[in-house]
LOMI-160180 format. One record per residue (C-alpha): residue in one letter; x, y, z. Coordinates in nm, 2 decimals. Example, Ala and Ser with C-alpha at 12.3 -4.5 7.8 and 13.67 -1.06 7.14 Angstrom:
// LOMI-160180
 residu      x      y      z
      a   1.23  -0.45   0.78
      s   1.37  -0.11   0.71
END
This chain:
// LOMI-160180
 residu      x      y      z
      m   3.96   2.45  -2.50
      s   3.72   2.24  -2.31
      r   3.83   1.92  -2.13
      r   3.73   1.61  -2.31
      i   3.56   1.34  -2.11
      s   3.50   0.98  -2.21
      l   3.15   0.84  -2.27
      r   3.19   0.62  -1.96
      e   3.26   0.93  -1.74
      f   2.98   1.11  -1.89
      q   2.74   0.82  -1.82
      e   2.87   0.78  -1.47
      h   2.82   1.15  -1.39
      l   2.47   1.15  -1.55
      s   2.37   0.85  -1.36
      r   2.48   1.01  -1.02
      r   2.27   1.32  -1.11
      l   1.97   1.12  -1.20
      s   2.00   0.91  -0.89
      g   2.03   1.22  -0.67
      a   1.73   1.37  -0.85
      a   1.52   1.05  -0.79
      q   1.60   1.06  -0.41
      g   1.48   1.43  -0.39
      e   1.83   1.58  -0.36
      s   1.86   1.92  -0.52
      a   2.16   2.15  -0.51
      a   1.96   2.45  -0.60
      s   1.59   2.44  -0.63
      l   1.50   2.80  -0.58
      l   1.53   3.09  -0.83
      g   1.62   3.42  -0.69
      v   1.49   3.73  -0.85
      q   1.49   4.10  -0.76
      a   1.17   4.29  -0.81
      g   1.24   4.66  -0.74
      k   1.39   4.67  -0.40
      s   1.26   4.34  -0.28
      l   1.42   3.99  -0.31
      w   1.20   3.69  -0.40
      l   1.25   3.31  -0.42
      l   1.04   3.09  -0.65
      d   1.03   2.72  -0.66
      l   1.23   2.64  -0.97
      s   1.00   2.35  -1.07
      a   0.70   2.57  -1.06
      s   0.86   2.87  -1.25
      g   0.90   2.88  -1.62
      e   1.14   3.00  -1.89
      i   1.34   3.31  -1.86
      v   1.38   3.54  -2.16
      s   1.51   3.88  -2.26
      l   1.25   4.16  -2.28
      p   1.09   4.15  -2.63
      p   0.90   4.45  -2.78
      l   0.57   4.49  -2.60
      t   0.24   4.59  -2.73
      q   0.05   4.82  -2.49
      v  -0.31   4.75  -2.41
      p  -0.52   5.06  -2.33
      l  -0.74   5.09  -2.02
      t  -0.54   4.85  -1.81
      t  -0.37   4.90  -1.47
      t  -0.01   5.06  -1.46
      a   0.13   4.72  -1.34
      f   0.01   4.55  -1.66
      i   0.25   4.66  -1.92
      g   0.14   4.48  -2.23
      l   0.15   4.18  -2.44
      a   0.46   4.00  -2.56
      n   0.50   3.77  -2.85
      i   0.74   3.49  -2.75
      r   0.78   3.25  -3.04
      g   0.42   3.29  -3.17
      n   0.25   3.28  -2.82
      l   0.10   3.59  -2.66
      y   0.20   3.65  -2.30
      s   0.04   3.90  -2.07
      v   0.33   4.09  -1.90
      t   0.29   4.23  -1.55
      d   0.55   4.46  -1.41
      f   0.61   4.27  -1.08
      p   0.77   4.56  -0.88
      a   0.47   4.79  -0.99
      f   0.22   4.52  -0.89
      l   0.39   4.52  -0.55
      g   0.34   4.89  -0.52
      e   0.69   5.00  -0.61
      d   0.80   5.23  -0.89
      a   0.76   5.09  -1.24
      t   1.06   4.90  -1.38
      s   1.27   5.08  -1.65
      l   1.24   4.87  -1.96
      q   1.59   4.98  -2.06
      a   1.76   4.86  -1.75
      p   2.04   4.61  -1.82
      g   1.93   4.33  -1.60
      v   1.55   4.33  -1.68
      r   1.41   3.99  -1.77
      l   1.08   3.82  -1.83
      l   0.99   3.52  -1.63
      l   0.72   3.31  -1.82
      v   0.54   3.18  -1.50
      g   0.20   3.08  -1.63
      a   0.25   2.82  -1.90
      r   0.28   2.53  -1.63
      h  -0.04   2.66  -1.47
      g  -0.25   2.69  -1.77
      s  -0.20   3.07  -1.84
      n   0.02   3.27  -2.06
      a   0.15   3.51  -1.78
      a   0.49   3.67  -1.75
      l   0.64   3.87  -1.48
      l   0.88   4.15  -1.55
      v   1.16   4.14  -1.30
      s   1.44   4.38  -1.23
      r   1.70   4.12  -1.25
      l   1.78   3.75  -1.20
      l   1.98   3.65  -0.89
      g   2.04   3.29  -0.99
      l   1.98   2.96  -0.84
      k   1.96   2.93  -0.46
      n   1.99   2.62  -0.23
      p   1.71   2.61   0.03
      v   1.94   2.50   0.31
      d   2.11   2.83   0.29
      f   1.80   3.01   0.43
      e   1.63   3.03   0.76
      i   1.25   3.01   0.72
      g   1.02   3.26   0.90
      p   0.65   3.34   0.88
      a   0.49   3.54   0.60
      p   0.46   3.90   0.67
      e   0.15   4.02   0.85
      q  -0.14   4.11   0.61
      a   0.06   3.94   0.33
      p  -0.14   3.79   0.03
      a  -0.18   3.42   0.00
      w   0.11   3.42  -0.27
      n   0.36   3.55  -0.03
      v   0.41   3.24   0.18
      a   0.72   3.31   0.39
      t   1.00   3.54   0.48
      l   1.35   3.38   0.45
      t   1.69   3.51   0.57
      d   2.01   3.42   0.39
      k   2.34   3.39   0.55
      e   2.42   3.76   0.49
      g   2.11   3.86   0.67
      r   1.90   3.97   0.37
      k   1.54   3.92   0.37
      w   1.38   3.74   0.09
      q   1.00   3.66   0.02
      r   0.88   3.32  -0.10
      l   0.65   3.35  -0.39
      d   0.39   3.09  -0.46
      l   0.33   3.13  -0.84
      q   0.01   2.92  -0.85
      a  -0.15   3.13  -0.57
      l  -0.04   3.45  -0.75
      l  -0.20   3.34  -1.07
      a  -0.52   3.26  -0.88
      d  -0.53   3.60  -0.71
      p  -0.82   3.82  -0.85
      k  -0.60   4.14  -0.80
      f  -0.33   4.00  -1.02
      m  -0.58   3.87  -1.29
      n  -0.79   4.19  -1.30
      i  -0.60   4.42  -1.53
      v  -0.88   4.67  -1.59
      a  -0.78   5.02  -1.49
END
């Protein structure tokens, strides 16, 4: 059974959280995802909704990374297999952790990224920031290292959606 709290306690808690948000405090403002073998961090405020994989409609004569269209609550989203776009093996659509990240709605595009699994919210202070890899595209803005020594890539969604290679789905 859940613990009951008074309305006053709830209002005080909400007030503290809103005050912290107004001052720019954020306990976890990065979303961690796994795309094939690589780990990626996205700015939570720029990323969109996360949904389970719905049925996809394949589109002929498109790249192997473009895996089709998904109908999400009456809106069509173009779905890109992010690991395949990165040059890795295609993601198994039956894998248990596979999710769609609806990334384009905030940027004026109905685009979705298929990711291998979600790794949850991450706090930026838990990472050491390094430069982007050499020859990295504009949307791969930095390499970060966590406390366990794992390497993460920082993804700029707006730059990804503006990348002609990402937008060109013709095979």
